[in-house]
PyMOL commands that place a pseudoatom at each C-alpha (Angstrom):
pseudoatom trace, name=CA, resn=MET, resi=1, chain=A, elem=C, hetatm=0, pos=[-26.187, -23.799, 5.593]
pseudoatom trace, name=CA, resn=GLY, resi=2, chain=A, elem=C, hetatm=0, pos=[-23.803, -25.861, 7.888]
pseudoatom trace, name=CA, resn=LEU, resi=3, chain=A, elem=C, hetatm=0, pos=[-20.692, -24.632, 9.617]
pseudoatom trace, name=CA, resn=PHE, resi=4, chain=A, elem=C, hetatm=0, pos=[-18.382, -26.828, 7.115]
pseudoatom trace, name=CA, resn=SER, resi=5, chain=A, elem=C, hetatm=0, pos=[-20.756, -26.325, 4.096]
pseudoatom trace, name=CA, resn=ARG, resi=6, chain=A, elem=C, hetatm=0, pos=[-19.053, -27.647, 0.919]
pseudoatom trace, name=CA, resn=LYS, resi=7, chain=A, elem=C, hetatm=0, pos=[-20.257, -24.566, -1.150]
pseudoatom trace, name=CA, resn=ARG, resi=8, chain=A, elem=C, hetatm=0, pos=[-17.644, -22.252, -1.806]
pseudoatom trace, name=CA, resn=ARG, resi=9, chain=A, elem=C, hetatm=0, pos=[-17.586, -18.769, -2.253]
pseudoatom trace, name=CA, resn=PRO, resi=10, chain=A, elem=C, hetatm=0, pos=[-16.416, -17.555, -5.722]
pseudoatom trace, name=CA, resn=ALA, resi=11, chain=A, elem=C, hetatm=0, pos=[-13.155, -16.444, -5.900]
pseudoatom trace, name=CA, resn=ALA, resi=12, chain=A, elem=C, hetatm=0, pos=[-12.300, -12.977, -5.592]
pseudoatom trace, name=CA, resn=THR, resi=13, chain=A, elem=C, hetatm=0, pos=[-10.354, -11.247, -8.324]
pseudoatom trace, name=CA, resn=ASP, resi=14, chain=A, elem=C, hetatm=0, pos=[-7.110, -9.733, -7.519]
pseudoatom trace, name=CA, resn=ALA, resi=15, chain=A, elem=C, hetatm=0, pos=[-7.313, -6.875, -9.797]
pseudoatom trace, name=CA, resn=PRO, resi=16, chain=A, elem=C, hetatm=0, pos=[-9.868, -4.188, -10.256]
pseudoatom trace, name=CA, resn=THR, resi=17, chain=A, elem=C, hetatm=0, pos=[-12.657, -5.337, -12.283]
pseudoatom trace, name=CA, resn=ASP, resi=18, chain=A, elem=C, hetatm=0, pos=[-14.881, -2.377, -12.834]
pseudoatom trace, name=CA, resn=LYS, resi=19, chain=A, elem=C, hetatm=0, pos=[-14.021, 0.178, -15.485]
pseudoatom trace, name=CA, resn=ALA, resi=20, chain=A, elem=C, hetatm=0, pos=[-13.905, 3.052, -12.970]
pseudoatom trace, name=CA, resn=ALA, resi=21, chain=A, elem=C, hetatm=0, pos=[-10.970, 1.315, -10.964]
pseudoatom trace, name=CA, resn=ARG, resi=22, chain=A, elem=C, hetatm=0, pos=[-9.190, 0.422, -14.122]
pseudoatom trace, name=CA, resn=GLU, resi=23, chain=A, elem=C, hetatm=0, pos=[-9.331, 3.762, -15.283]
pseudoatom trace, name=CA, resn=ALA, resi=24, chain=A, elem=C, hetatm=0, pos=[-8.285, 5.292, -11.860]
pseudoatom trace, name=CA, resn=THR, resi=25, chain=A, elem=C, hetatm=0, pos=[-5.276, 2.917, -11.835]
pseudoatom trace, name=CA, resn=LEU, resi=26, chain=A, elem=C, hetatm=0, pos=[-4.413, 3.898, -15.288]
pseudoatom trace, name=CA, resn=ALA, resi=27, chain=A, elem=C, hetatm=0, pos=[-4.479, 7.505, -14.784]
pseudoatom trace, name=CA, resn=HIS, resi=28, chain=A, elem=C, hetatm=0, pos=[-2.355, 7.155, -11.783]
pseudoatom trace, name=CA, resn=LEU, resi=29, chain=A, elem=C, hetatm=0, pos=[0.363, 5.312, -13.565]
pseudoatom trace, name=CA, resn=ARG, resi=30, chain=A, elem=C, hetatm=0, pos=[0.176, 7.740, -16.709]
pseudoatom trace, name=CA, resn=ASP, resi=31, chain=A, elem=C, hetatm=0, pos=[0.315, 10.821, -14.147]
pseudoatom trace, name=CA, resn=PHE, resi=32, chain=A, elem=C, hetatm=0, pos=[3.435, 9.114, -12.339]
pseudoatom trace, name=CA, resn=VAL, resi=33, chain=A, elem=C, hetatm=0, pos=[5.190, 8.625, -15.570]
pseudoatom trace, name=CA, resn=SER, resi=34, chain=A, elem=C, hetatm=0, pos=[4.557, 12.215, -17.117]
pseudoatom trace, name=CA, resn=THR, resi=35, chain=A, elem=C, hetatm=0, pos=[5.566, 14.090, -14.067]
pseudoatom trace, name=CA, resn=ARG, resi=36, chain=A, elem=C, hetatm=0, pos=[8.725, 12.006, -13.180]
pseudoatom trace, name=CA, resn=VAL, resi=37, chain=A, elem=C, hetatm=0, pos=[12.073, 11.592, -15.221]
pseudoatom trace, name=CA, resn=GLY, resi=38, chain=A, elem=C, hetatm=0, pos=[13.378, 8.243, -16.530]
pseudoatom trace, name=CA, resn=VAL, resi=39, chain=A, elem=C, hetatm=0, pos=[10.466, 6.071, -15.222]
pseudoatom trace, name=CA, resn=GLU, resi=40, chain=A, elem=C, hetatm=0, pos=[11.053, 2.121, -15.649]
pseudoatom trace, name=CA, resn=ALA, resi=41, chain=A, elem=C, hetatm=0, pos=[8.347, -0.482, -14.945]
pseudoatom trace, name=CA, resn=TYR, resi=42, chain=A, elem=C, hetatm=0, pos=[9.108, -3.623, -13.151]
pseudoatom trace, name=CA, resn=VAL, resi=43, chain=A, elem=C, hetatm=0, pos=[6.407, -6.462, -13.252]
pseudoatom trace, name=CA, resn=GLU, resi=44, chain=A, elem=C, hetatm=0, pos=[6.016, -8.364, -9.979]
pseudoatom trace, name=CA, resn=PRO, resi=45, chain=A, elem=C, hetatm=0, pos=[4.644, -11.793, -10.202]
pseudoatom trace, name=CA, resn=ARG, resi=46, chain=A, elem=C, hetatm=0, pos=[1.454, -13.163, -8.488]
pseudoatom trace, name=CA, resn=THR, resi=47, chain=A, elem=C, hetatm=0, pos=[2.231, -14.884, -5.044]
pseudoatom trace, name=CA, resn=ASN, resi=48, chain=A, elem=C, hetatm=0, pos=[0.019, -16.583, -2.436]
pseudoatom trace, name=CA, resn=VAL, resi=49, chain=A, elem=C, hetatm=0, pos=[-0.492, -13.390, -0.672]
pseudoatom trace, name=CA, resn=THR, resi=50, chain=A, elem=C, hetatm=0, pos=[-0.451, -10.453, -3.495]
pseudoatom trace, name=CA, resn=ALA, resi=51, chain=A, elem=C, hetatm=0, pos=[-1.645, -10.052, -6.905]
pseudoatom trace, name=CA, resn=THR, resi=52, chain=A, elem=C, hetatm=0, pos=[0.284, -9.385, -10.050]
pseudoatom trace, name=CA, resn=THR, resi=53, chain=A, elem=C, hetatm=0, pos=[1.499, -5.820, -9.795]
pseudoatom trace, name=CA, resn=VAL, resi=54, chain=A, elem=C, hetatm=0, pos=[3.569, -3.466, -11.674]
pseudoatom trace, name=CA, resn=MET, resi=55, chain=A, elem=C, hetatm=0, pos=[5.783, -0.889, -9.729]
pseudoatom trace, name=CA, resn=LEU, resi=56, chain=A, elem=C, hetatm=0, pos=[7.033, 2.261, -11.582]
pseudoatom trace, name=CA, resn=VAL, resi=57, chain=A, elem=C, hetatm=0, pos=[10.448, 3.556, -10.608]
pseudoatom trace, name=CA, resn=ALA, resi=58, chain=A, elem=C, hetatm=0, pos=[11.735, 7.028, -11.421]
pseudoatom trace, name=CA, resn=THR, resi=59, chain=A, elem=C, hetatm=0, pos=[15.456, 8.024, -11.743]
pseudoatom trace, name=CA, resn=ASP, resi=60, chain=A, elem=C, hetatm=0, pos=[15.498, 9.237, -8.116]
pseudoatom trace, name=CA, resn=GLY, resi=61, chain=A, elem=C, hetatm=0, pos=[14.088, 6.003, -7.008]
pseudoatom trace, name=CA, resn=GLU, resi=62, chain=A, elem=C, hetatm=0, pos=[10.731, 7.206, -6.098]
pseudoatom trace, name=CA, resn=TRP, resi=63, chain=A, elem=C, hetatm=0, pos=[8.108, 4.305, -6.786]
pseudoatom trace, name=CA, resn=THR, resi=64, chain=A, elem=C, hetatm=0, pos=[4.668, 3.525, -7.206]
pseudoatom trace, name=CA, resn=ARG, resi=65, chain=A, elem=C, hetatm=0, pos=[2.899, -0.015, -7.403]
pseudoatom trace, name=CA, resn=ARG, resi=66, chain=A, elem=C, hetatm=0, pos=[-0.485, -1.110, -8.650]
pseudoatom trace, name=CA, resn=ARG, resi=67, chain=A, elem=C, hetatm=0, pos=[-2.396, -4.281, -9.013]
pseudoatom trace, name=CA, resn=VAL, resi=68, chain=A, elem=C, hetatm=0, pos=[-2.778, -5.402, -12.596]
pseudoatom trace, name=CA, resn=PRO, resi=69, chain=A, elem=C, hetatm=0, pos=[-4.855, -8.527, -13.971]
pseudoatom trace, name=CA, resn=ASP, resi=70, chain=A, elem=C, hetatm=0, pos=[-1.606, -10.223, -15.294]
pseudoatom trace, name=CA, resn=GLU, resi=71, chain=A, elem=C, hetatm=0, pos=[1.968, -9.944, -16.346]
pseudoatom trace, name=CA, resn=ARG, resi=72, chain=A, elem=C, hetatm=0, pos=[0.992, -9.639, -19.972]
pseudoatom trace, name=CA, resn=ALA, resi=73, chain=A, elem=C, hetatm=0, pos=[-1.211, -6.597, -18.899]
pseudoatom trace, name=CA, resn=ALA, resi=74, chain=A, elem=C, hetatm=0, pos=[1.699, -5.152, -16.908]
pseudoatom trace, name=CA, resn=HIS, resi=75, chain=A, elem=C, hetatm=0, pos=[3.865, -5.312, -20.036]
pseudoatom trace, name=CA, resn=ASP, resi=76, chain=A, elem=C, hetatm=0, pos=[1.238, -3.837, -22.387]
pseudoatom trace, name=CA, resn=ILE, resi=77, chain=A, elem=C, hetatm=0, pos=[0.639, -0.903, -20.013]
pseudoatom trace, name=CA, resn=ALA, resi=78, chain=A, elem=C, hetatm=0, pos=[4.133, -0.186, -19.750]
pseudoatom trace, name=CA, resn=ARG, resi=79, chain=A, elem=C, hetatm=0, pos=[4.748, -0.399, -23.510]
pseudoatom trace, name=CA, resn=SER, resi=80, chain=A, elem=C, hetatm=0, pos=[1.616, 1.998, -24.091]
pseudoatom trace, name=CA, resn=MET, resi=81, chain=A, elem=C, hetatm=0, pos=[3.424, 4.496, -22.018]
pseudoatom trace, name=CA, resn=GLY, resi=82, chain=A, elem=C, hetatm=0, pos=[6.599, 4.043, -24.028]
pseudoatom trace, name=CA, resn=ILE, resi=83, chain=A, elem=C, hetatm=0, pos=[8.768, 3.009, -20.932]
pseudoatom trace, name=CA, resn=PRO, resi=84, chain=A, elem=C, hetatm=0, pos=[11.076, 0.070, -20.455]
pseudoatom trace, name=CA, resn=VAL, resi=85, chain=A, elem=C, hetatm=0, pos=[9.675, -2.713, -18.556]
pseudoatom trace, name=CA, resn=TYR, resi=86, chain=A, elem=C, hetatm=0, pos=[11.378, -5.415, -16.664]
pseudoatom trace, name=CA, resn=ASP, resi=87, chain=A, elem=C, hetatm=0, pos=[10.545, -8.636, -14.997]
pseudoatom trace, name=CA, resn=VAL, resi=88, chain=A, elem=C, hetatm=0, pos=[11.700, -8.124, -11.249]
pseudoatom trace, name=CA, resn=GLN, resi=89, chain=A, elem=C, hetatm=0, pos=[12.414, -11.808, -10.902]
pseudoatom trace, name=CA, resn=ARG, resi=90, chain=A, elem=C, hetatm=0, pos=[15.042, -11.681, -13.593]
pseudoatom trace, name=CA, resn=THR, resi=91, chain=A, elem=C, hetatm=0, pos=[16.440, -8.260, -13.119]
pseudoatom trace, name=CA, resn=GLY, resi=92, chain=A, elem=C, hetatm=0, pos=[15.789, -7.433, -9.146]
pseudoatom trace, name=CA, resn=TYR, resi=93, chain=A, elem=C, hetatm=0, pos=[14.991, -4.026, -8.097]
pseudoatom trace, name=CA, resn=PRO, resi=94, chain=A, elem=C, hetatm=0, pos=[17.230, -0.988, -8.782]
pseudoatom trace, name=CA, resn=PRO, resi=95, chain=A, elem=C, hetatm=0, pos=[19.364, 0.090, -5.787]
pseudoatom trace, name=CA, resn=ARG, resi=96, chain=A, elem=C, hetatm=0, pos=[17.951, 3.486, -6.071]
pseudoatom trace, name=CA, resn=VAL, resi=97, chain=A, elem=C, hetatm=0, pos=[14.634, 2.251, -4.678]
pseudoatom trace, name=CA, resn=ARG, resi=98, chain=A, elem=C, hetatm=0, pos=[16.294, 1.328, -1.507]
pseudoatom trace, name=CA, resn=ALA, resi=99, chain=A, elem=C, hetatm=0, pos=[18.144, 4.679, -1.315]
pseudoatom trace, name=CA, resn=TRP, resi=100, chain=A, elem=C, hetatm=0, pos=[14.821, 6.425, -1.818]
pseudoatom trace, name=CA, resn=ASN, resi=101, chain=A, elem=C, hetatm=0, pos=[13.180, 4.346, 0.792]
pseudoatom trace, name=CA, resn=ALA, resi=102, chain=A, elem=C, hetatm=0, pos=[16.090, 5.199, 3.318]
pseudoatom trace, name=CA, resn=ARG, resi=103, chain=A, elem=C, hetatm=0, pos=[16.044, 8.674, 2.819]
pseudoatom trace, name=CA, resn=GLN, resi=104, chain=A, elem=C, hetatm=0, pos=[12.154, 8.736, 3.354]
pseudoatom trace, name=CA, resn=ARG, resi=105, chain=A, elem=C, hetatm=0, pos=[12.555, 6.893, 6.579]
pseudoatom trace, name=CA, resn=GLY, resi=106, chain=A, elem=C, hetatm=0, pos=[15.297, 9.560, 7.634]
pseudoatom trace, name=CA, resn=ARG, resi=107, chain=A, elem=C, hetatm=0, pos=[12.370, 12.268, 7.256]
pseudoatom trace, name=CA, resn=LYS, resi=108, chain=A, elem=C, hetatm=0, pos=[10.565, 12.536, 10.594]
pseudoatom trace, name=CA, resn=GLU, resi=109, chain=A, elem=C, hetatm=0, pos=[7.265, 14.081, 10.733]
pseudoatom trace, name=CA, resn=PRO, resi=110, chain=A, elem=C, hetatm=0, pos=[7.004, 16.755, 13.500]
pseudoatom trace, name=CA, resn=ASP, resi=111, chain=A, elem=C, hetatm=0, pos=[5.228, 15.568, 16.625]
pseudoatom trace, name=CA, resn=VAL, resi=112, chain=A, elem=C, hetatm=0, pos=[1.784, 17.089, 16.936]
pseudoatom trace, name=CA, resn=VAL, resi=113, chain=A, elem=C, hetatm=0, pos=[0.743, 18.282, 20.326]
for i in range(1, 113): cmd.bond("trace and resi %d" % i, "trace and resi %d" % (i + 1))
show_as sticks, trace
zoom trace
């Protein structure tokens, strides 16, 4: 095969394809929803750099993000968990996410000697 071969590798999928990875993602999202108050889902569209993701945000601003196959799957996941779902391109992120991130940056880990 030459250096500039015309054959291309198959495109990699953006979302987990095997059953174990999908179940792990769903388990993480379910756990987040069941252990936090007022969780909402924000669907983030696919870009040139990232896959489609769903970001779950709790009332205090704590958040988690996971890849999903597409926007429809993100909406289906949120609806199956009974939480509100928003398109982040239309609504933007809630201000509490920035506040939570700022609080987390304010926490310094002690230096380990």
